[in-house]
C-alpha positions as CSV (number, residue, x, y, z in Angstrom):
1,M,52.3,-32.3,35.8
2,P,51.0,-28.7,35.9
3,T,53.1,-26.0,37.4
4,S,51.7,-23.3,39.7
5,E,52.5,-19.8,38.8
6,L,54.3,-17.9,41.5
7,S,53.5,-14.3,42.3
8,R,55.7,-11.7,43.9
9,Y,54.7,-10.3,47.3
10,C,56.3,-8.0,49.9
11,A,55.8,-9.4,53.4
12,Y,56.7,-7.7,56.7
13,P,55.8,-8.0,60.4
14,A,52.9,-5.7,61.3
15,H,54.9,-4.0,64.0
16,D,57.8,-3.2,61.7
17,G,56.9,-2.1,58.2
18,A,60.5,-1.0,57.5
19,H,61.7,-4.6,57.3
20,G,59.8,-6.1,54.4
21,H,61.2,-8.8,52.1
22,E,60.1,-9.9,48.6
23,V,58.7,-13.4,48.6
24,E,57.6,-15.5,45.6
25,A,54.7,-17.8,46.4
26,E,51.4,-19.3,45.1
27,G,49.2,-17.0,47.2
28,F,49.0,-14.6,50.1
29,A,49.0,-17.3,52.9
30,A,51.9,-19.2,51.3
31,A,53.8,-15.9,51.2
32,A,53.2,-15.2,54.9
33,L,54.4,-18.7,55.8
34,S,57.5,-18.4,53.6
35,F,58.3,-15.0,55.1
36,V,58.2,-16.4,58.7
37,Q,60.2,-19.5,57.8
38,V,63.0,-17.6,56.0
39,W,63.3,-14.4,58.0
40,H,62.2,-15.5,61.5
41,P,60.5,-12.3,62.7
42,A,60.2,-11.9,66.5
43,P,57.0,-13.3,67.9
44,D,54.8,-11.5,70.4
45,D,54.2,-12.8,74.0
46,G,51.7,-15.4,72.6
47,D,54.3,-16.9,70.3
48,E,52.5,-15.4,67.3
49,V,53.7,-13.2,64.4
50,T,51.3,-10.8,62.6
51,V,52.4,-10.6,59.0
52,I,51.2,-8.1,56.3
53,V,51.5,-9.4,52.7
54,R,51.2,-7.1,49.7
55,D,50.9,-8.3,46.1
56,Q,53.5,-6.5,44.2
57,A,51.4,-6.3,41.0
58,S,48.0,-5.3,42.3
59,G,48.9,-3.6,45.6
60,E,46.3,-5.7,47.4
61,Q,47.3,-6.4,51.1
62,Q,46.2,-9.2,53.4
63,C,47.1,-9.7,57.1
64,F,47.8,-13.1,58.8
65,V,48.5,-14.2,62.3
66,V,51.1,-17.1,62.3
67,D,51.1,-19.2,65.5
68,L,54.7,-20.4,65.7
69,G,54.0,-23.0,68.5
70,A,51.0,-24.6,66.7
71,G,52.3,-24.0,63.2
72,A,48.9,-22.5,62.3
73,L,48.0,-19.5,60.2
74,E,44.8,-17.4,60.3
75,P,43.7,-14.2,58.7
76,C,43.6,-11.1,60.9
77,D,40.1,-10.0,62.1
78,S,37.9,-8.2,59.6
79,G,40.7,-7.7,57.0
80,S,42.3,-5.3,59.4
81,H,46.0,-5.2,60.1
82,R,45.3,-6.3,63.7
83,P,45.6,-9.8,65.2
84,R,42.4,-11.5,66.0
85,A,41.0,-10.8,69.4
86,T,42.1,-13.1,72.2
87,A,40.3,-13.9,75.4
88,A,41.4,-11.8,78.3
89,A,43.2,-13.6,81.1
90,G,41.7,-13.6,84.5
């Protein structure tokens, strides 16, 4: 059975870059999910956490929005470090 190589990432909530943690994972998305599962960052009002993941070797960063209620993960809009746009209430 082939083994997947894990890479080292630093992941942190977008609102608090001072509290990053090293995560070993198979990719950026897996690192974001692992970060949320292990360190339980505080969600926003919509029960979502925006996570920035940086590859420790290359310095590349990616942003993800993790919906804690639905268990879903999506990239942030346009590669920015901002959550995707949501419909305005009202």
